[in-house]
N, C-alpha and C positions, 0 to 999 in steps of 0.2 A: 605385431605386424604394422606397414606404415597404410594398407587400407582399412584398417580398423580403429574405432575409439572404444577405447576400455572403459569401463565404469565398474566401483568395487564397492562390495560390502566387506565386513569384520573378518570376513572368512574366505571368498572366493573372486575372483576375478569374473567378470562377464562384460562378453562381446557385442559390440553392435555391428552388424555392415556397414560400409560404406554409405550405400543407398539409405539406409536406416535414421543414421545418424544423421546425410543432408537434409532428411526429410524434418525430419523434428527440428533442426534447426533452423530449416526457412520456415514451417510453423511459428516457433515460437517467435522468433525476427520480426516474421509477418504480421504478427497479433500486437507484438511489441510497437512496430512503427505505427499500427494503425489507431493504437488504444492514446498514443504519445501525440500522434496528428490530430485527433478529437481533442482531446483535452488540450492542444498548443490552440485549437479555436476558442475555446472557452476561457482562455489566458490571457487571447488578444481582446474578446468581448470585454474581459471584468476592465482590461486596463485601459480604452477605448472609452467610456464612460465614467466622470469620476464620482456618479451617484452609488456606483457600485461600492467603492472604496470608502464611502463616506458610512457604509452600512455594514456594522459588525457580523450579521448573516453570512454576507458575499465573501467577507473578507478571509473568515472560518473557511466558506466552500471553497476558494482559490487557493486557499493553502495546502485544502486536502489534495487539489487536483495536482498543484506543482511537486507537492512531496510524493504523490502516487508517479509521477513523470519522472522523478529521482530515482524511485525503486526502480521501476520498471525498466531503465537504462542502467542501474547496476545489476541487477535480478538478470536481462537478457545477457550482459556481457559476461557476467559470473557463467551462465549455464554454456553460452557458445564458447569460452575461455576453455572448459573443462573438456570441451571436446577437442579445440583446437589443438591442446599442448597438454600430457598428462600431468607434468611438473610446471610449476607456476613460480615465479619470483615471488617469496616470501612478503615483501615490503608492499608490493603491488596487489596480492590476495589479503592482507591484514586490510587494506586499505578498504577495499571493496567490500569486502564482510563486515569491516568497521560500519562503514556509511549505508548499505542496504541492511543491517540489522537495527542501526538506528531509525531510519526511516519506516522499518516494517513496526516498531514499537510505536512510534507516533501516529500513526493513522487511525489505531481501536481510540487514541486519547483523544485527538480530533472528534470522530465521532463523538464522544462524548463531550466535548466541551460545544459542539453543535445540538447537542439534546439539550443539554442545561438552557443555550441561548434563545431556543426555541418554548422551552420551559419558561422562561420569564419573561418572555415576550408573549405570551397567551395567557397565564396564570397571575403575571404580575406585570400589567400594560404601562399602568401611570410611574412603574419605576424602571422600564426596559432601558428608556434614553440615557437615563445617569448610569445605571449600572454599566450596560452595553458597547461605551464608550470605542469609536475606533481605536485608540490610544490604549485602555484596557484590555482591548483583543488583541493588539502586540506585543502585549505585557506578557499574557494568556499563551500567545505564539510560542513567544521565547522560552516561558517555561517549559511548553509541550519540548522542546529540543534540548532544552535543559534536563530533564526525565530520561529523555530520549538515547541522550548519551551516556548516561550514566551505566547501564546494561556493559553496553560493549566498552566503556573505560574502564568499568572492574573485571572485565575477559583479561583486556591487554596487561593490566596493573595484576592478573592473578595469574597471567602467562610469564611475564617480566619475572616474576619470586621464584619461580623454580625452572625457565631456559635461559639461557646467555642472549644477549641483547646480540649474539654475531647470528642468531637464528633468522632476523631479517635479513640478511644480506644472502641467505641460500634458496634452494628452492622447494617447496612442498607439494601435496597433493590438497586441491583448492576445496576442500570438502569441510564443512563445519565442525566433524567429528576427527578430522585429522588435525585440525588448525588448535582446538580447544579437546582435549583428549582425558582430561584429568577428573576426578573426583568434583573437585571445588567447583567448575564449569560446570557441571550438571548439576550438581546443587543450586549456583547461581541461576541458572537458566530456567529452570523447574521454580524457584522460588519467585523469580521478575515476571513471569507469564503468571502463574496462580495471581497472585497480586495486583497484577495490570489489571488482567480480564476481570477477577471479579470485583474490583472497583470500576470498571468500565460497564458490567453489565448491572450491579446494582443502581446505575444512574440510569443505565436504558431503562431500567424497570420502573425505576420511581417516576423519573419524569413523562415517561409512558402511562401513566397509572393517575397522577397529576392531569395530564393533558386530556386524556380520557374523562377523567370527574367533573372536568371544567367545563369539556364539549358538552357534558349533555346539561348543562343549565345555562349553557352562553345563550345570548341574544343574537347574536352574529356563530351559526356554528358555522359558517365557512372553512375561517380560516384555521379555528380549532381542529377542524376536522383534517384540514390538510395537515397542519404539526403534527396531529397523531398518526397521521397514513406515512411521513417523512421521518418520525423518530423510527417506527415499525420499521419502513427501508434500513434507517442505520443499524436494526439489528439482527435484516437481515444481512446486510453486507460484513457487520461484526461477526455472525455467524459463517459466512466463508472465510472471514478470515481466520477464524479459529481452528478452522480443517489442517490449515498447517498445524497447530501441536496437537493433534491428533493422528496423523500421516505417518510417525514410528511408531505407534502404539498398531496402526492399522498395517503398516508393513512388518511389525514380528508377526503378524499374523499371518497375513497375507504369504508372505516370498517362502514361509518352506513350503507352502503346496504348490507353487508358483513357481519355481525357483528359475526355471527360463525364461517366465517374461519379466522378470525383476527390471529389466530398464525400462521396459513399456509402462510397468505400475506406476516407477517413478517418474515417467514423464507423463502421463492422465494424473498423478496429484501433483505435479507441479504446473501443471495446465490449469487445474482447476482451484488450488489453493493459493497461487501468485498471481495467474495472468487475468484469471475471467471476473474476479472482483474488481478488478479497477476499471472494468467495463461498466457496472452500477454505479460511478459517480455523476458519470454525465449524464444519466436517466434519471436522476432521483434528482438533481437543480436545475441542471443544463438543458433539459427538454421539458420539464415539469413546472417550473418557474414561468409565468408567463412575459414577464420581464426581461429576463434574461435572454431568455428564445427571442423574441420581439428585437432585441439588440444584436443577437449573431445572425437574425434573417437581414438584418439590414444592414450590418455591414460586410459578409461576403456577400450579399446578392450584389451590390454594388460593387465589387471587386471584380465579381462576374464578368458586370457589365460593359466597365470598365477593360477588362481582357478583351471583350468580341469587339467593343469598339474603335478601342487605338488600332489594331493591328488593321482593322477594315479603313481607316484613314490614311495608313499608310502605303 
């Protein structure tokens, strides 16, 4: 019917009432706007002071923020799009999914890079300036995007090998299981997820243990302890990101017991695994880092004062 939005699993169609669908979309869009507003403030702060662009730690951080902003935009657009139209233009859908998958893959890799930078800063401080230069940091970021694009590109290549190119001129259900239904895609997804997450966890655990060991014998324990807590927060953020990998398994066990609540469970899973982890990034650096926080307060305090003064003069 026109007053309802439909969600589908492999065997049954499930309907959301108009009010429920509207409420879900308002919640998701609101969270997306709030997160991107906060992250936008961080981006403005970064580019307002040249000091930050010369520090590899801040470069990696702001790249993570910008990547999260892109991912939020794409993810929220896909979410609303699936409610707005049952069938979507294939080219648009594949483009959004391609970009969304790429940005999602980059997040844990960026966290690993940030953990390595902190490890070098604490455990090899004499070599940090030579190893973690801005130029090398930008090269590392380019490498992240190459690695992030490869799985999505592999999906498209596999798809073109089994489907005619005319597929991209058709309309499709804009869901991953519908776009990439073959066993080859499932194998690719499983392999890339296992390899990527295993590598990132090994890096995080190794760097955390080394920083923990260094903090125990350091003369100045403050910076080492701060780096240790930062890496630990990276681990928490990564754990939240990993929840999206186990969501299909959770769905497999939960949906048979609560089939009527399928769309509510899917909405809750999406909110927890895709939206909420993006709120952690501002807390890890934007609020905890005193230099960054001070600069941000100065910028936006000045803007608020100007907004108040200028109208009063007029």
